[in-house]
N, C-alpha and C positions, 0 to 999 in steps of 0.2 A: 607684091607691094617690090617697090623697088630698095635699090641700096639709098637712093634719097629720102623715101620714105619710113626707113628701121629706124626702131623708137631704141635708142642711148642703153647702151648696157645697163644705167644706174637706175635707171625710170622702170625696167625690166621686173612685175612683181616677183617676190623671191618665196618658196614656202615656208612655214612656219617653225620654227626654230634655228633655221638659215643664217642669220645674224652670227646665233651662239656656237654653232658650228664653224661659221668663219675666222670666229675668236680664237677659236681651240685650233684648229689649221696653222693660222698666223703662229701661233706660240710653239705650235712643235715643231715646224717649220724654223722658228730662229732659235730655238734648241738643238735641230740637229746641226743648225750650222755651226752654232758655238762648238758643240763639239765637233765638228771637223773642222775647227780652227784651234781650236786645242790638240787633236791627236796629230794634223801636222807641226804645229809646233812642240809637242811631245818628241815625234821621230824626228826630229833637225836637231834640238837641244840632245838626244840618245846618241844622235850621229857624232854630233861632234865631240861627245865623252869616248866615244870609240876612234875616231881620229885620236885623240889628245894620247889616248891609251898606248894606240898604234906605234907613236911616234917616241911614246916614252920608253916602251920597252924596246924599242929597236935604238932610241938613241943606247943604251943602255948594254945591248945584247951584241950591238952593231956597230958602236961608236960612231952612231951618226952625227953629223957638226949643224952649224947654222946654214951652212951649203946646201945640203942635200934637204931640208923645209925649204928651202929659198924655190930651189928649181922644183919641191913638191907644188909650191903655190904657184909657180908657172906653169905645170903641166897641168894642174887641176882646171883652171881659171879657163885655159884652153880647152881643155876636153868637157866642161859645163858653164859656157860663157853667157847662160843665160842667168846663171845663180852667181849672188853675191855671198861672199863669208869668206873666201879660201884667200883673200891677202897673207901674206908674211907674218902678218902684228895678230890677224884674227887665230891663224893656225896658231902662233905661239899662245892665245889664249886659252884654244882647247887644250895644250898641254899645261897650261896653268889651271886649267878646267876640271882635267881630268887629277892630277896629283893633288889635287884641292879635297876630290873627293873620291878615295879610292875604292869605295862599296858601292858599288851598282844596282844596288836596292834603296839605298838613300838617295840617289840621284833620280830615280824611278817615283818615289814617291812624293818630292815636294817639289825638288828642282828642277823638275822635267816637265812641272805644272806651269813655270813663270817662264816669259819668253827669255829670248838669248840677254837681250839687255839689261836685264834683273838682274840675271845671273854674274853680269859683268860687272853690275855696283856691288855685291858680295864680295866677288874677287876683290875688288879693287880700295872697298873702302874697312873690309875688317879681315885683319889675319885669325882668328880662330875661329876652328870648323865648330865649335860647339852653338858659338853666337852665329855663324851663319845659319846654322840648321834652324835657329830657332826664329832670325828673321826672312826667313826661306816659310818660314811655316804659316808666319805669322801676315805674309805678303797673299800667302794664296789663300788662307781663312777670311782675309777683311779686302780682299782685290786691291790692294796699294798698287796706283803707276808706279812708272821708275822714278817719278821727281820725289812723291810722297814716298818711296824708300828710301830715298837720299836722304830726305828730311829726316825720319825715324831713326834711321844708323846717326846722324848727324847728334842729333838730339841725345842720344842711348837711351830709347823709348825701353827696352826690353830692359838694360840693367837699373833702370828706376823702377819698371814695377813692383809693387809687392814689396815697396823699404817703407809705405808709410806706417807710422807707431797707431797702431789699432788695439781691442779689444778683442776684435771680431772672432775671434778664437774661443771666448770664454761667453759670448753676447749673439751668438750668432749660432742657427742648425745646420749641420752637414745636409748636402753637400754645398750652402751658400759659404762656407767659412772660407775656403780656397780660393773658391770664383771672385768674394768679397776683395778679399785680400789682396789679389791679384791684379783688380780694377782701380785702387786708387794706389799710384807712388808718391816717390819721395824725390829730389825736389819737382815740383811742378814748373815750367819753364817758360816766361810770359813776354818772352823777349819781342814777341811780335807785336805787341803793347806801345813799343818806342816809347817809355816813360821811363824816367830816370828813377833812382832808389828811393828816392825821398817823397813819392807819389802817395796820395794819402788813399785813402779807403774809398770812398769815393769816387776817384779818379780812376781807381783797379778797375772797379765794379762799371761804370761806365765803358773805361774802352773792351774789357771783354766784350760785353753786348754788344758793342759794333763789331767788334769782331769774334763772331760765336763762333762763325763757323772754324776758325782755327782754335778757338775755344774746345770746343768739340772734339774736334782729332787731335788736341792735348791731353783731354779727359781718358779720352779712348772711347772704342766700342761700347757700346749700348746706353750710352746716356743720351737723353732726351731734355729737349731746356723749356721746361714750365714756364719760367718768369722770372720775375727781378724786384726784386722793395715787393715780395709778396705779401699780401695786406693780411692780417690776421686778428681778430677783436677776444678777447679772452676779460672776461668778468667787465664789460663795460671798457676798456683800456683797449687801446690802437697799438700793435708789434705790425714790423716791418721785417721779412725775411729776405738777408742781401740774393742769395743765389739760390731758385729753387731746380731740383732736376729728378726726371721717371728714370731709373735705370730699367732697360728693357728683357736684360735679361737673370736680374734679381728680382724683379717683379715687385722695387720700392721705390717710395720715394728718397731722394739726397737733398739734406739740407747744408748747404755750402754757405761759412762764414770768412767773412775775408777780416786780418787784423794787421795791420799797416805796422808791428813792433814786434818784439819778442813774445813767445808763446808765456801765458800768466795762467795759471791752474783756475783762475775764476771766469775763464773767456768760457772754461767746458759747462758753466752752469747757465749759461743766455743760449747755448747751443744745444743743452737738453731741454729744455722749458722749450724752443723750438720745437723738436720732436714731438714730445710729448700735445704740444697744438696740433699738430699737421698729423699724430694721430689718431686722433681725436674728432680732429673737424675735418679734412679731408680725405685719410686713409681710405679704402672701400675694405669689406670685409676680407677679399681673397688677398691682396696686396700683403706683402711681409713686413715686417717692422719698419721703421725710417730707420735713414743710416745718416750722421753727423760728421761733415768734413770739416777740420778749421783750418784754414789755408792763414799761416802768419810767416810772417818776415823772417825771422829766425826762432831755433828751439834748444832746448837742450832736451838731447832724446830722457837720461832717466826722470826728469820733472815729466815729460810729457807722459811717463811708462806710470809711477807713481800718480800721476792725476787721472788717470783712464783704468786704474786699477780696481777702484771698490765703485764705478759708477755702469748702472742699471743695463743700459741703453747700449747700443751699437755704435762708438765713434772713433774720429781716426785724427792724427796730428801729421801737417806735411806742412813743409817749407815750398814758398815762392820766392823765381827767382825772376825778377823784369830784366835786367840784361846777363846774357850769357855769360856764365861763366865756367861748363860744364869743357874739359878736355874733350875735341874730338877723337875719334879715333884714327891711331895714327896711318896715313897712306903707304901701300904698300910699296915695292919699285915696280910693280907693272904699271902698263898706259892707264893714264888718265882716261876720264871717260869718253871726252871730246877727242881723245888721238885715236880710241878705240875705232868709234861712230867713223871716223876718216876713214879708217883702214878698211872698215866695212863696204865703203861706195869703191875704194880702190877695184879694179876690173884687169 
């Protein structure tokens, strides 16, 4: 057979189960590539930490000044012309990085699993080591991009987690109690809807569904959108749930009701009715009890706690904000992310 007569590779008959083996092989190769990339990133971050530690130590013991660091940047760039990241600005950031994370074990656990750009965000946006650690762990767990990490910090996501007023401790079995409590925050920020503070409930609902990706991001990991204005028939009467979700980790439905005014105890009566209907008509035997969340424009925390006290179902009350009003974390005196990126490009 001449080369001209050769059968194309795609038409060559394959043995039985070849397709399954090829799919498995592709997965293993992709996994190996990802592990290799993570290993390279980990080593680079640890190298930067070690360089920062060395510089800090010599500054303390030998009185190294800015000129020595500038000379070091020059020498390293000449010695390693193919590598970026040895600009004076980035060396200064290595020092700040080592100073922020003096414990090598912490660096190896979460921080080294993040790209250097993520670590620069943590350094420039946050002053507290505790918050840096929490955001680093969340970024690793949820696979946040750098832009998402910045957004989560600016909206104070972690500071808001677990702040909703709930009766979960009394109405949910362990270990779901803590997970459920951490899954609901207060307040919820809907500034991405671009609505004024006087928007009606249906307007907010329409906008949330239109921006469902950002809404799910604000809700947090685990929420899956089921539907809006979900129809239920009870005793021949029609009822419609504002928003229905399913939480993949809690293994339960979550009913969210919107109120464009201040919280009133009677709001919980309607929400409780919807939970009962979902449990009776929609919930599967293997699902956990349905959870209800009432989102209102404002609330009196004590009134909400009183209203939830004698409720037999797991319920929560939280506020929503249509206009950004939470203070952003104060910037440190370190360079901005844009300045850092420019420094990384310097050779």
